[in-house]
C-alpha positions, 0 to 999 in steps of 0.5 A: 894640349895644342891638339885641343886648341881647336876647341877654343876656336869654335864660335857660338854659331858653329856650336849651335848649328852642330848641336842642331844637326845632332838633334835632327838625327836624334829626333829622326832616331826617336821617330824611327823607333816610334813608327817603325814597328807600326809600319812593319805591322802594316807591311806584314799584313800586305806581305805574303812571306815572313822574309820581309818581316825578318829583314826589317826586324834584323835591321831595326836596332842597327839602323837606330844605332847608326842614326845616333852616331851619324848625328854625332859624326855630321855634327863634329864635321861641321866644327873646325876639326883639324885634318887628323881629327877629321880622318879619325872621326871618318874612320870611326864612323865608317867602321861603325857603319860597317859594323851596323850593316854586319850586325843586321846581317848577323841577326838576319842569318838567324832567320835562315830557317824561313828561307829553307822552309819556303824552298821546301814548301815550293819544291817539296823538299824536306830539310833536316832540322839540324842542318838549318841551325848549323848553317845559321851558325856558319853564316854568322861566323862568316859574316862576323869574320867578313865584317871584322876584316873590312874594319881592319882593312879600313884601319890599314891592318892588312888581312892578307898579310895576317893570313900569310903569317898564319900560313907560316905557323900553320902547322903549330896552329893545326896541332893546337886546334886538332881537337877543335877541327876534329869536333867540327868535322864530327859535326859535319859528319853528323849533319851529312849522315843525319843519325838524329835530328834536334828533338830526337831521343837518342842513346849513346852508351850510358847517356840517353835523352833529347837532342837540344842543340848541335854547334861547331864543337859539341852536341847538347843532350837533355837527359830524362832527369833534366841534366844537360850533357855536352858531348864532343862531336868527335866522340858522338860521330865515332860512337854507336848511336841508338835513335829511339825516336825512329822506332816505329813501335815499343817493346813490352817484355815480361819474365814471370817466375811462377811457383814450382807447384803450378800445374801444367794445366794452370800454365796452359790455361794462363798462356792461352788467355794471355795470347787471346788477350794480346790477339784481340788488342788493337794496340798490339802488333800482330807479328812478333808476339811471344808468349811461352813457358820459357824455362824451368828451374828447381824453384820456379817455372818461368813464363816469357811474354814479349810483344810490341805496341803501337806507340812511341811516346815514353809516358804512353809506353809506361801506361801501357806496361802498367795496363798489361801488368794488371791484365797478366796479374788478373789472369794469374789470379783467376787461374789461382797461379802464384808467383814464385817466392824465395825458397830455402832448404834447411838441413837438420840432423838427429842424434843418429846423424841422419840428415833431413831436408825441409824445402820452404818457400820463404825465410824461416827461423833457423832450426836447431838440431833435434835432441830427441 
């Protein structure tokens, strides 16, 4: 308890002055919090860029944090602290100061997109939307490591020695972090190759959805049933990816099975009217339109209708499919063409052992052998 004996040596005058120092910083913190946002609002009207606002917003909380601990620090320094206590208090305050500065830069790194947008507008450059958040994460990681290393150095934990120690066991670390490194390099491959960007609709195997985020380890994809799928970057980088958002058109395909009794004239007239409808539709691409009698089977005559429309929106594509379905059905009804129905062939025998085939276009009741 001898190390706390200095507390009993504090005079009332020293205690009051120390408390006054703390209150000055505490009031300064309150005033800063109250008028800072108003000052920023005024400055933002004068500033032509958002960079100033981002810097002020990033360092708002760190400054209020350090003002509070500065009051505690200077209030304690005024007291008759032993030398060892002063050293510890000074180290804590220095560490908190470094932490606050690193905290501010960490928050500010999230606004790195403002810098890239400004550079893009000035020099007419276009940056992939994946690059900006990925670089922001890298900058945040570097700031966190750099801040932590400075704090450790202040407490006499030599970072260089730690790195050397890691070098000795580097092989073991590399083996343990093999998957992490492969995912990291996979993310770098995705960024440099840019097969997709955030907001794109992609398909990889059975996974189809909107890309929401990419980080060091994985890519998050929101499927159309609103499930969130996390795919490791190494898997994504080594898999074939279909970027649906980069299609300049969408395909509509029909394969209609017509009744086998449909005449050739009915088919020709139906095909002609469908071709004419597509040719006069401004939403249909003029090239690569295929409307043909595609196949004849024992139970049906099949039409193939294949064309592209000028939309990329998924819901608009569904509406267009519905629209052309109605058009085709209307044409077939006007030409009195029926769609093929499931057919069954029923074989019956009489008393003489002769077989008779009855081809019917639907499920019918089973016939019993004739007894006449």
